[in-house]
PAZAPA-4460 file (N, C-alpha, C; in steps of 0.05 Angstrom, whole numbers, plus 32768, in hexadecimal, padded with zeros to 4 digits):
% residues 260
    n_x    n_y    n_z   ca_x   ca_y   ca_z    c_x    c_y    c_z   seq   type   mol
   8011   7FE8   8000   8000   8000   8000   8012   8019   8000     1      X     A
   800A   802D   7FF0   801A   8046   7FEF   8008   805E   7FEB     2      X     A
   8012   8075   7FF3   8004   808E   7FED   800F   8099   7FD3     3      X     A
   7FFF   80A9   7FC6   8008   80B5   7FAC   8020   80C8   7FB1     4      X     A
   8020   80D5   7FC7   8037   80E7   7FCD   8051   80D7   7FCE     5      X     A
   8051   80C0   7FDB   8069   80B0   7FDD   8070   80A2   7FC2     6      X     A
   805C   809F   7FB0   8060   8092   7F97   806E   80A4   7F82     7      X     A
   8068   80BE   7F84   8072   80D1   7F70   8091   80D1   7F70     8      X     A
   809C   80CF   7F57   80B9   80CF   7F54   80C5   80B4   7F53     9      X     A
   80B6   809F   7F59   80C1   8083   7F57   80BE   8079   7F3B    10      X     A
   80D2   806A   7F32   80D2   8060   7F16   80BB   804D   7F11    11      X     A
   80B1   8040   7F26   809D   802B   7F22   8081   8035   7F24    12      X     A
   807D   8050   7F26   8062   805A   7F2A   8050   8055   7F12    13      X     A
   805C   8054   7EFA   804C   804F   7EE2   8041   8068   7ED6    14      X     A
   803A   8067   7EBD   802E   807E   7EAF   8042   8090   7EA2    15      X     A
   805C   808B   7EA6   8070   809C   7E9A   806F   809A   7E7B    16      X     A
   8070   80B1   7E6E   8070   80B0   7E50   808A   80A5   7E45    17      X     A
   8088   8095   7E30   80A0   808E   7E21   80A9   80A5   7E10    18      X     A
   80C2   80A5   7E07   80CB   80BB   7DF6   80B9   80BF   7DDE    19      X     A
   80B4   80D8   7DD7   80A2   80DE   7DC1   80AF   80D8   7DA6    20      X     A
   809F   80CD   7D94   80A9   80C6   7D79   80A1   80DB   7D64    21      X     A
   808A   80E6   7D68   807F   80F8   7D54   8075   8112   7D61    22      X     A
   807C   8129   7D55   8073   8143   7D5F   8055   8144   7D5E    23      X     A
   8049   8138   7D49   802B   8139   7D47   801E   812A   7D5E    24      X     A
   802A   8114   7D67   801F   8106   7D7E   8023   8116   7D98    25      X     A
   803A   8121   7D9B   8040   8130   7DB3   802E   8148   7DB7    26      X     A
   8029   8157   7DA1   8019   816F   7DA3   7FFB   8169   7DA7    27      X     A
   7FF3   8150   7DA1   7FD7   8148   7DA5   7FD4   8133   7DBB    28      X     A
   7FE8   8131   7DCD   7FE7   8121   7DE5   7FE2   8103   7DDE    29      X     A
   7FEB   80FA   7DC7   7FEB   80DD   7DC2   8005   80D2   7DCC    30      X     A
   8004   80C8   7DE4   801D   80C1   7DF3   801B   80A4   7DFC    31      X     A
   8030   8095   7DF6   8032   8079   7DFF   803F   807A   7E1B    32      X     A
   8030   806F   7E2E   8039   8070   7E4A   803F   8055   7E55    33      X     A
   8053   8054   7E67   805A   803B   7E75   8043   8034   7E88    34      X     A
   8041   801A   7E8D   802D   800E   7E9F   8011   8011   7E95    35      X     A
   800E   8018   7E7B   7FF4   801C   7E6F   7FF3   800B   7E55    36      X     A
   7FDA   8005   7E4D   7FD6   7FF7   7E33   7FCB   800C   7E1F    37      X     A
   7FD8   800E   7E09   7FCF   801F   7DF3   7FC8   800E   7DDB    38      X     A
   7FB5   8017   7DCB   7FAC   8007   7DB4   7FAC   8018   7D9B    39      X     A
   7FB6   800D   7D85   7FB3   8019   7D6A   7FA3   8005   7D59    40      X     A
   7F8D   800E   7D4E   7F7B   7FFC   7D41   7F74   8007   7D25    41      X     A
   7F6F   7FF4   7D13   7F67   7FFD   7CF8   7F61   7FE5   7CE6    42      X     A
   7F57   7FEB   7CCF   7F52   7FD6   7CBB   7F6C   7FCC   7CAF    43      X     A
   7F6C   7FB5   7CA2   7F84   7FAB   7C94   7F8F   7FC0   7C81    44      X     A
   7FA9   7FC5   7C82   7FB5   7FD8   7C70   7FB6   7FF4   7C7B    45      X     A
   7FAC   7FF8   7C93   7FAB   8014   7C9E   7FC6   801D   7CA8    46      X     A
   7FD9   800A   7CAB   7FF4   8012   7CB3   7FFA   800C   7CD1    47      X     A
   7FEB   7FFB   7CDD   7FEF   7FF5   7CFA   800B   7FEB   7D00    48      X     A
   8014   7FD7   7CF1   802E   7FCB   7CF6   8044   7FDF   7CF0    49      X     A
   8041   7FEF   7CDB   8055   8003   7CD4   8058   8017   7CEA    50      X     A
   8042   8021   7CF4   8043   8034   7D0A   804F   8028   7D23    51      X     A
   8047   800F   7D2A   8051   8002   7D42   8070   7FFE   7D40    52      X     A
   8079   7FF6   7D28   8096   7FF3   7D25   80A5   800D   7D27    53      X     A
   8099   8022   7D1C   80A5   803D   7D1E   80A6   8045   7D3C    54      X     A
   8091   8040   7D4B   8092   8046   7D68   80A8   8037   7D76    55      X     A
   80AA   801D   7D70   80BE   800C   7D7C   80DA   8016   7D76    56      X     A
   80DF   801E   7D5D   80F9   8027   7D54   8100   8043   7D5F    57      X     A
   80EE   8055   7D5B   80F3   8071   7D62   80F3   8077   7D80    58      X     A
   80E3   8068   7D8F   80E2   806C   7DAC   80FD   8064   7DB8    59      X     A
   810A   8050   7DAC   8126   8049   7DB3   8128   8041   7DD1    60      X     A
   8115   8031   7DDB   8116   8026   7DF6   8116   8008   7DF3    61      X     A
   811F   7FF9   7E08   811E   7FDC   7E06   8101   7FD2   7E01    62      X     A
   80FE   7FC4   7DEB   80E3   7FBD   7DE1   80E1   7FA0   7DDB    63      X     A
   80CB   7F94   7DE3   80C4   7F78   7DDB   80AE   7F7B   7DC6    64      X     A
   80B4   7F71   7DAE   80A0   7F73   7D98   8096   7F57   7D92    65      X     A
   807D   7F52   7D98   8071   7F38   7D93   8063   7F39   7D78    66      X     A
   8070   7F2E   7D64   8067   7F30   7D48   8059   7F16   7D41    67      X     A
   8041   7F13   7D4B   8031   7EFB   7D45   8026   7EFB   7D29    68      X     A
   8022   7F13   7D1E   8015   7F16   7D04   8028   7F14   7CEC    69      X     A
   8043   7F17   7CF1   8056   7F1A   7CDB   8070   7F0A   7CE2    70      X     A
   807B   7EFD   7CCE   8093   7EEC   7CD3   80AD   7EFD   7CD5    71      X     A
   80C2   7EEF   7CDD   80DC   7EFC   7CE2   80E7   7F09   7CC9    72      X     A
   80E6   7EFB   7CB2   80F1   7F05   7C99   80E4   7F20   7C92    73      X     A
   80C9   7F21   7C93   80BB   7F39   7C8B   80C1   7F50   7C9F    74      X     A
   80C2   7F4A   7CB9   80C8   7F5F   7CCC   80E5   7F69   7CC9    75      X     A
   80F7   7F58   7CC3   8113   7F60   7CBE   8114   7F73   7CA5    76      X     A
   8105   7F6C   7C91   8104   7F7C   7C79   80F8   7F97   7C7F    77      X     A
   80E2   7F97   7C8E   80D5   7FB0   7C95   80E6   7FC2   7CA6    78      X     A
   80F3   7FB7   7CBA   8104   7FC7   7CCC   811C   7FD2   7CBD    79      X     A
   8129   7FC2   7CAC   813F   7FCB   7C9D   8137   7FE1   7C8A    80      X     A
   8120   7FDF   7C7E   8115   7FF4   7C6C   8111   800E   7C7C    81      X     A
   8105   800B   7C93   80FF   8023   7CA4   8119   8031   7CAC    82      X     A
   812D   8022   7CB3   8146   802D   7CBD   8156   8039   7CA6    83      X     A
   8158   802B   7C8F   816A   8033   7C79   815D   8047   7C66    84      X     A
   8143   8048   7C65   8135   805A   7C52   8133   804D   7C36    85      X     A
   813B   8034   7C34   8139   8026   7C1A   811D   8019   7C19    86      X     A
   8114   8013   7C00   80FA   8006   7BFD   80FC   7FE9   7C07    87      X     A
   80E5   7FDE   7C0E   80E5   7FC2   7C17   80EF   7FAF   7C02    88      X     A
   80E9   7FB4   7BE9   80F3   7FA2   7BD4   8111   7FA3   7BD1    89      X     A
   811D   7FBB   7BD4   813A   7FBE   7BD4   8147   7FB0   7BEC    90      X     A
   813A   7FB3   7C03   8144   7FA7   7C1B   8143   7F88   7C19    91      X     A
   812E   7F7E   7C0D   812C   7F61   7C0B   8143   7F55   7BFA    92      X     A
   814B   7F64   7BE6   8162   7F5B   7BD6   817C   7F5B   7BE7    93      X     A
   817E   7F70   7BF8   8195   7F72   7C0A   8196   7F5B   7C1E    94      X     A
   817E   7F53   7C28   817D   7F3D   7C3A   8189   7F24   7C2F    95      X     A
   8186   7F20   7C15   8190   7F08   7C07   81AC   7F0A   7BFD    96      X     A
   81B6   7F23   7BF9   81D0   7F26   7BEC   81E5   7F34   7BFD    97      X     A
   81DD   7F42   7C12   81F1   7F52   7C22   81EA   7F4F   7C40    98      X     A
   81F2   7F39   7C4B   81EC   7F33   7C67   81F9   7F47   7C79    99      X     A
   8212   7F50   7C73   8220   7F63   7C83   8211   7F7E   7C86   100      X     A
   8207   7F88   7C6F   81F7   7FA1   7C6F   81DE   7F9D   7C7F   101      X     A
   81D1   7F87   7C7C   81B7   7F82   7C8A   81BC   7F81   7CA8   102      X     A
   81D0   7F73   7CB1   81D6   7F71   7CCD   81DD   7F8C   7CD9   103      X     A
   81EC   7F9C   7CCB   81F4   7FB7   7CD4   81DC   7FC9   7CD7   104      X     A
   81C9   7FC7   7CC4   81B1   7FD8   7CC5   819F   7FCF   7CDC   105      X     A
   819A   7FB5   7CDE   8188   7FAB   7CF3   8194   7FAF   7D0F   106      X     A
   81AE   7FB1   7D11   81BA   7FB6   7D2B   81B0   7FD1   7D37   107      X     A
   81A8   7FE3   7D26   819E   7FFD   7D30   8183   7FFA   7D3D   108      X     A
   8176   7FE3   7D3A   815D   7FDE   7D48   8161   7FC8   7D5D   109      X     A
   8179   7FC6   7D68   817F   7FB0   7D7B   8171   7FB3   7D96   110      X     A
   8165   7FCA   7D9B   8156   7FCD   7DB4   813B   7FBF   7DB3   111      X     A
   8134   7FB5   7D9B   811B   7FA6   7D98   8121   7F88   7D98   112      X     A
   8114   7F79   7DAA   8116   7F5C   7DAB   80FC   7F50   7DA1   113      X     A
   80FE   7F3B   7D91   80E7   7F31   7D82   80DD   7F16   7D8C   114      X     A
   80C3   7F12   7D89   80B7   7EF8   7D8C   80A5   7EF3   7D74   115      X     A
   80A8   7EDC   7D67   8099   7ED7   7D4E   8086   7EBF   7D51   116      X     A
   807E   7EB9   7D6A   8069   7EA5   7D6E   8050   7EAD   7D60   117      X     A
   8045   7E9C   7D4F   802E   7EA4   7D3E   8013   7EA5   7D4D   118      X     A
   8011   7E96   7D63   7FF9   7E97   7D73   8000   7E95   7D91   119      X     A
   800D   7EAA   7D9B   8016   7EA9   7DB7   7FFF   7EA9   7DCB   120      X     A
   8003   7E9A   7DE0   7FF0   7E9B   7DF6   7FF9   7EB1   7E09   121      X     A
   7FE8   7EB7   7E1D   7FF0   7ECA   7E31   8009   7EC0   7E40   122      X     A
   800A   7EA6   7E45   8021   7E9A   7E52   803A   7E9E   7E42   123      X     A
   8038   7E9B   7E27   804F   7E9F   7E15   8059   7EBC   7E18   124      X     A
   8046   7ECF   7E19   804E   7EEB   7E1A   805D   7EF0   7E35   125      X     A
   8053   7EE5   7E4A   8060   7EE9   7E64   807C   7EDC   7E63   126      X     A
   807E   7EC5   7E57   8099   7EB8   7E55   80AC   7EC9   7E44   127      X     A
   80A2   7ED6   7E2F   80B3   7EE7   7E1F   80BC   7EFF   7E2F   128      X     A
   80AB   7F0A   7E40   80B3   7F20   7E52   80C8   7F17   7E65   129      X     A
   80C5   7EFF   7E70   80D9   7EF4   7E83   80F4   7EF0   7E75   130      X     A
   80F3   7EE6   7E5C   810C   7EE2   7E4C   8119   7EFD   7E47   131      X     A
   8109   7F11   7E41   8113   7F2C   7E3C   8122   7F36   7E56   132      X     A
   8115   7F32   7E6D   8121   7F3A   7E86   813C   7F2C   7E8B   133      X     A
   813E   7F13   7E83   8157   7F04   7E86   816D   7F11   7E74   134      X     A
   8165   7F19   7E5C   8178   7F24   7E48   8181   7F40   7E50   135      X     A
   816D   7F51   7E58   8173   7F6D   7E5C   8178   7F74   7E7A   136      X     A
   816F   7F63   7E8C   8171   7F69   7EA8   815B   7F7C   7EB2   137      X     A
   8147   7F81   7EA1   8130   7F92   7EA9   8119   7F8A   7E97   138      X     A
   8101   7F93   7E9F   80E9   7F8F   7E8E   80EB   7FA1   7E75   139      X     A
   80DD   7F99   7E60   80DC   7FAB   7E49   80CE   7FC5   7E4F   140      X     A
   80D7   7FDB   7E44   80C9   7FF5   7E47   80B0   7FF5   7E36   141      X     A
   80B1   7FE7   7E20   8099   7FE6   7E0E   8096   7FC9   7E04   142      X     A
   807D   7FC0   7E03   8076   7FA6   7DF7   8062   7FAC   7DE1   143      X     A
   8068   7FA3   7DC9   8055   7FA6   7DB2   8049   7F8B   7DAD   144      X     A
   802F   7F8A   7DAB   8020   7F71   7DA4   8013   7F75   7D89   145      X     A
   801D   7F67   7D75   8014   7F6A   7D5A   800A   7F4E   7D50   146      X     A
   7FF0   7F48   7D53   7FDB   7F59   7D5D   7FC9   7F49   7D70   147      X     A
   7FB5   7F56   7D7B   7FA4   7F4A   7D90   7F96   7F30   7D87   148      X     A
   7F8C   7F30   7D6F   7F7D   7F19   7D65   7F8E   7F00   7D61   149      X     A
   7FA8   7F02   7D61   7FBA   7EEB   7D5E   7FC0   7EDD   7D79   150      X     A
   7FB9   7EEA   7D8F   7FBF   7EDD   7DA9   7FAC   7EC5   7DAC   151      X     A
   7FB8   7EAE   7DB2   7FA8   7E96   7DB5   7F97   7E97   7DCE   152      X     A
   7F7E   7E8D   7DCB   7F6B   7E8D   7DE2   7F65   7E71   7DEB   153      X     A
   7F54   7E6F   7DFF   7F4D   7E54   7E0A   7F36   7E47   7DFB   154      X     A
   7F2F   7E53   7DE4   7F19   7E47   7DD4   7EFE   7E52   7DDB   155      X     A
   7EFC   7E66   7DEC   7EE3   7E72   7DF3   7ED9   7E85   7DDD   156      X     A
   7EC4   7E94   7DE3   7EB9   7EA7   7DD0   7ECF   7EBC   7DCA   157      X     A
   7ED2   7EC2   7DB0   7EE9   7ED2   7DA7   7EEB   7EED   7DB4   158      X     A
   7ED6   7EFC   7DB4   7ED7   7F17   7DBF   7EDA   7F17   7DDD   159      X     A
   7ECE   7F04   7DEB   7ED2   7F02   7E08   7EEF   7EFB   7E0E   160      X     A
   7EFB   7EEA   7DFE   7F17   7EE3   7E01   7F29   7EFB   7DFD   161      X     A
   7F23   7F0B   7DE9   7F33   7F23   7DE5   7F31   7F36   7DFC   162      X     A
   7F1A   7F39   7E08   7F17   7F4B   7E1F   7F27   7F40   7E37   163      X     A
   7F27   7F26   7E3A   7F37   7F19   7E50   7F55   7F1E   7E4B   164      X     A
   7F5D   7F1C   7E32   7F79   7F20   7E2B   7F81   7F3D   7E32   165      X     A
   7F70   7F50   7E2B   7F76   7F6C   7E30   7F79   7F71   7E4E   166      X     A
   7F68   7F64   7E5E   7F6A   7F67   7E7B   7F85   7F5D   7E85   167      X     A
   7F8E   7F46   7E7A   7FA7   7F3B   7E83   7FBF   7F4D   7E79   168      X     A
   7FBC   7F59   7E62   7FD1   7F6B   7E59   7FD3   7F84   7E6A   169      X     A
   7FBC   7F8D   7E75   7FBC   7FA3   7E88   7FCC   7F9C   7EA1   170      X     A
   7FC7   7F83   7EAB   7FD6   7F7A   7EC2   7FF4   7F78   7EBC   171      X     A
   7FFA   7F6E   7EA4   8016   7F6C   7E9C   8024   7F87   7E9B   172      X     A
   8016   7F9B   7E90   8021   7FB6   7E8F   8027   7FC1   7EAB   173      X     A
   8015   7FBC   7EBD   8019   7FC6   7ED9   8030   7FB7   7EE6   174      X     A
   8031   7F9D   7EE1   8045   7F8C   7EEF   8061   7F92   7EE5   175      X     A
   8064   7F99   7ECB   807F   7F9E   7EC0   8086   7FBB   7EBC   176      X     A
   8072   7FCD   7EC0   8075   7FEA   7EBA   807C   7FEF   7E9C   177      X     A
   8073   7FDC   7E8B   8078   7FDF   7E6F   8060   7FEE   7E62   178      X     A
   8066   7FFC   7E4C   8051   8007   7E3B   804A   7FF1   7E27   179      X     A
   8031   7FE8   7E28   8029   7FD3   7E16   8018   7FDF   7DFF   180      X     A
   8022   7FDB   7DE7   8014   7FE5   7DCF   8008   7FCD   7DC0   181      X     A
   7FEE   7FCD   7DBE   7FDF   7FB8   7DB2   7FD4   7FC1   7D97   182      X     A
   7FD9   7FB1   7D82   7FCD   7FB6   7D68   7FB4   7FA5   7D65   183      X     A
   7F9F   7FB0   7D59   7F86   7FA2   7D58   7F77   7FAA   7D3F   184      X     A
   7F63   7F9A   7D37   7F53   7F9E   7D1F   7F3A   7FAE   7D25   185      X     A
   7F31   7FBC   7D11   7F16   7FC8   7D12   7F04   7FBB   7CFD   186      X     A
   7EEB   7FBF   7D00   7ED8   7FB3   7CED   7ED8   7FC3   7CD3   187      X     A
   7EDC   7FB5   7CBD   7EDD   7FC3   7CA3   7EC1   7FCC   7C9B   188      X     A
   7EAD   7FC3   7CA9   7E91   7FCC   7CA2   7E8B   7FE8   7CAC   189      X     A
   7E9C   7FF2   7CBE   7E98   800C   7CCA   7EAA   8020   7CBB   190      X     A
   7E9E   8034   7CAF   7EAC   8047   7C9F   7EBC   805B   7CB0   191      X     A
   7ED3   8064   7CA6   7EE3   8078   7CB2   7EE8   808F   7C9F   192      X     A
   7EF0   80A6   7CAA   7EF4   80BD   7C98   7F0F   80CB   7C9E   193      X     A
   7F26   80BF   7C9B   7F2A   80A3   7C95   7F2B   8091   7CAD   194      X     A
   7F2D   809D   7CC5   7F30   808D   7CDE   7F15   8084   7CE8   195      X     A
   7F13   806C   7CF0   7EFA   8061   7CFA   7EF4   8069   7D17   196      X     A
   7EDB   8068   7D1F   7ED4   806E   7D3A   7EDC   8058   7D4D   197      X     A
   7EDA   805E   7D67   7EE1   804A   7D7B   7ECF   8032   7D79   198      X     A
   7EB6   8036   7D71   7EA3   8020   7D6F   7EAB   800B   7D5A   199      X     A
   7EBE   8011   7D48   7EC6   7FFE   7D34   7EDA   7FEA   7D3E   200      X     A
   7EE5   7FEE   7D56   7EF8   7FDC   7D61   7EEB   7FC1   7D67   201      X     A
   7EF7   7FAC   7D5D   7EEB   7F91   7D61   7EED   7F87   7D7D   202      X     A
   7ED9   7F7A   7D86   7EDA   7F6C   7DA0   7ED3   7F7C   7DB9   203      X     A
   7ECB   7F95   7DB5   7EC4   7FA6   7DCC   7EDA   7FA5   7DE1   204      X     A
   7EF3   7FAB   7DD8   7F0A   7FAA   7DEB   7F15   7FC6   7DF1   205      X     A
   7F04   7FDA   7DEE   7F0D   7FF5   7DF2   7F0C   8000   7E0E   206      X     A
   7F03   7FEF   7E21   7F00   7FF9   7E3D   7F1A   7FFC   7E4B   207      X     A
   7F2E   7FEB   7E46   7F46   7FEA   7E56   7F5D   7FFC   7E4D   208      X     A
   7F62   7FFF   7E33   7F79   800F   7E2A   7F76   802C   7E33   209      X     A
   7F8D   8038   7E3B   7F8D   8055   7E42   7F8C   8066   7E29   210      X     A
   7F96   805C   7E13   7F97   806A   7DFA   7F8E   8058   7DE4   211      X     A
   7F7C   8061   7DD3   7F74   8052   7DBB   7F74   8065   7DA4   212      X     A
   7F82   805E   7D8F   7F82   806D   7D76   7F7A   805B   7D5F   213      X     A
   7F69   8066   7D4D   7F63   8057   7D35   7F73   8065   7D1E   214      X     A
   7F79   8054   7D0A   7F8A   805D   7CF4   7F7B   805D   7CD9   215      X     A
   7F82   806F   7CC8   7F77   806F   7CAD   7F8B   807E   7C9B   216      X     A
   7F8C   8075   7C82   7FA0   8081   7C6F   7F92   808F   7C58   217      X     A
   7F9E   80A5   7C4F   7F95   80B3   7C37   7FAE   80BA   7C28   218      X     A
   7FB2   80AC   7C11   7FCA   80B1   7C01   7FE3   80AB   7C11   219      X     A
   7FF5   80BF   7C13   800E   80BC   7C22   800C   80C6   7C3E   220      X     A
   7FF4   80C8   7C49   7FF1   80D1   7C65   7FE2   80BC   7C75   221      X     A
   7FE9   80BA   7C8E   7FDC   80A9   7CA2   7FCE   80BB   7CB6   222      X     A
   7FB3   80B6   7CB9   7FA5   80C4   7CCE   7FA4   80B3   7CE7   223      X     A
   7FA9   80BF   7CFE   7FA8   80B2   7D17   7F94   80C1   7D29   224      X     A
   7F7E   80B3   7D30   7F69   80C0   7D3F   7F68   80B5   7D5B   225      X     A
   7F6A   80C7   7D6E   7F68   80BF   7D8A   7F4A   80BC   7D91   226      X     A
   7F41   80A3   7D95   7F25   809E   7D9B   7F21   8099   7DB8   227      X     A
   7F36   8095   7DC7   7F35   8094   7DE4   7F51   809C   7DEF   228      X     A
   7F51   80AE   7E03   7F6A   80B8   7E0D   7F66   80C2   7E29   229      X     A
   7F70   80B3   7E3D   7F6D   80BC   7E58   7F7E   80D4   7E5F   230      X     A
   7F91   80DB   7E4E   7FA4   80F0   7E55   7FA1   8108   7E42   231      X     A
   7F8E   8107   7E30   7F8B   811D   7E1D   7F71   811C   7E0F   232      X     A
   7F6E   812D   7DFB   7F54   812F   7DED   7F50   8117   7DDB   233      X     A
   7F37   8110   7DD8   7F30   80F9   7DC6   7F13   80FD   7DBC   234      X     A
   7F0D   80F1   7DA6   7EF2   80F1   7D9B   7EEC   80D5   7D92   235      X     A
   7ED8   80C8   7D9E   7ED2   80AD   7D98   7EC9   80A8   7D7B   236      X     A
   7EC2   80BD   7D6D   7EB9   80BB   7D51   7ED1   80BA   7D3D   237      X     A
   7EE9   80BF   7D47   7F00   80BE   7D35   7F05   80D7   7D25   238      X     A
   7EF9   80ED   7D2D   7EFD   8105   7D1D   7F14   8116   7D26   239      X     A
   7F20   8110   7D3D   7F36   8120   7D48   7F50   8112   7D3F   240      X     A
   7F5A   811A   7D28   7F71   810C   7D1C   7F8A   811D   7D1C   241      X     A
   7FA1   810F   7D1D   7FBA   811B   7D15   7FC4   810C   7CFD   242      X     A
   7FD6   8118   7CEE   7FE0   810D   7CD5   7FFE   8108   7CD6   243      X     A
   8006   80F1   7CCB   8022   80EA   7CC7   8027   80E4   7CAA   244      X     A
   803F   80E9   7CA1   8047   80E0   7C86   804B   80C2   7C86   245      X     A
   8042   80B5   7C71   8041   8098   7C71   8047   808D   7C55   246      X     A
   805C   807B   7C54   8062   806E   7C3B   806A   8051   7C41   247      X     A
   8057   803F   7C3F   805C   8023   7C47   8072   8015   7C37   248      X     A
   8076   801D   7C1E   808B   8010   7C0E   80A6   8014   7C1B   249      X     A
   80AA   802B   7C27   80C4   8031   7C35   80C1   802F   7C53   250      X     A
   80AB   8025   7C5D   80A6   8023   7C7A   80AB   803E   7C87   251      X     A
   80A1   8053   7C7A   80A6   806E   7C83   808D   8079   7C92   252      X     A
   8091   8081   7CAB   807D   808F   7CBA   808B   80A5   7CCA   253      X     A
   8082   80BD   7CC6   808F   80D4   7CD4   807C   80EC   7CD4   254      X     A
   8085   8100   7CE3   8076   8119   7CE2   8075   8125   7CC6   255      X     A
   805F   8130   7CBF   805D   8140   7CA7   806C   815A   7CAD   256      X     A
   807D   8164   7C9A   808E   817A   7CA0   8082   8192   7CAE   257      X     A
   8069   8199   7CA6   805D   81B1   7CB3   8055   81AC   7CD0   258      X     A
   8055   8192   7CD8   804E   818C   7CF4   8067   818B   7D06   259      X     A
   807E   818D   7CF9   8097   818B   7D09   809D   81A5   7D17   260      X     A
***
């Protein structure tokens, strides 16, 4: 038991913001915080994995990335493309012909540790965290789960299982003081302009995350709409958007120049 006065200033208090990646996020209070669960949701092709990888790379803190949705070869190609500025097709050729270049580029993302279990259970995720602690001597500052629907359940009703998983992830965030970033799908039947409302999130799992953003793309721009935000403004209809420059061929996500 503790008082809030005695808690202030301790590293384990939770809620501390991770380093900001984008000026557009910072100015609109879209902040990834430790000991909290944040969610980025969207339809297929909205750029969820690209944004999550950019957060993992640019935040530059010890990160556990659980890539259930994508294999190691593809993630290596994506990360090398993001770091080098080369297209994914050019990087794929490098992966096959220039191992030295590839290793040197990927070393710049060495603060990210990966798990590629295709259908991890909650127990698998906890074991990965424990393995991370053995390697680093501390818990990860950020855990990325890509994505929620790939987590194996006990065979119960799908949406009820997802809600149970989210509750356990909240416990994990508190226990490790990690910022947990969950990627999730939205219903394609719900229109967005371009970002969908909070009601489009599948499984009714929006109760627990401290931050929920939906994503939508228009040309070379990615819209990020804060539809739930305990620490800043939000609009559940998805109309309160910030914009980032987006080019998936080059795995490029960054502030639009006028927002810098």
